Residue, then its C-alpha position, 0 to 999 in steps of 0.5 A: m014466233p018462238t021463245i028466246h030464254i036467255h041465262p041471267r048471267l048472260r042476260a048481265v054480261a051482255s048488256s053491259y058488255r062485260i065478260g068476267g068482270t072486265a069489259p072486252a078489251r080492243e087493241a089498235a087494230g080493232r080486235v075484240y078480247v074476250s077475257t076466258t079466264a072467268t067463264g061462269v056463264p054456262g054453255v057460252d064458248f067465249l072464243a067462239v065468240e071471240r072469233v065470230v066478232n073478229d070474223d076470224l075464218p072459219l067462223p064457228l057455229l054458235n048456239e044461240a046464248e052465243q049468238h045473243l052474246a056476240a050480237r051486242l059486242m057485234t053493234r057496240s063496234g058499229l057493225g050493221a044488222d046484215e053484217i052481224a046477221e050473215r056471221l050469225r048465218m039468219e036473217p038481218r031481221t031477227v038482229t033487228r028485232w034483238r037490237a030493238a027488245w035491248k033498246t026497251g029491255v025486254e027480251e023475248g023470254d020475258r014476255 
């Protein structure tokens, strides 16, 4: 199994569902808006993450750090592992494995 290393600032951001010091905003229609004014996490395109979370087609390809953040935000929104995996172009078992790691507080790179 490959080791996944997550930038410590991204882990803090994603685990608390806060980006740039503010919680992602959700309007009445259910869209998530991510603060892009404080982009202090290297290698994370918050606009790309926002597009995937909101299912704005065509969906951009995300790097691994962006996938983790998007998966956490979509999990928080109540989406199932199958739908999250489809948007992130991965296997549902990967999303399920990530969720189990989040619950225990142990990321794969920490073992």
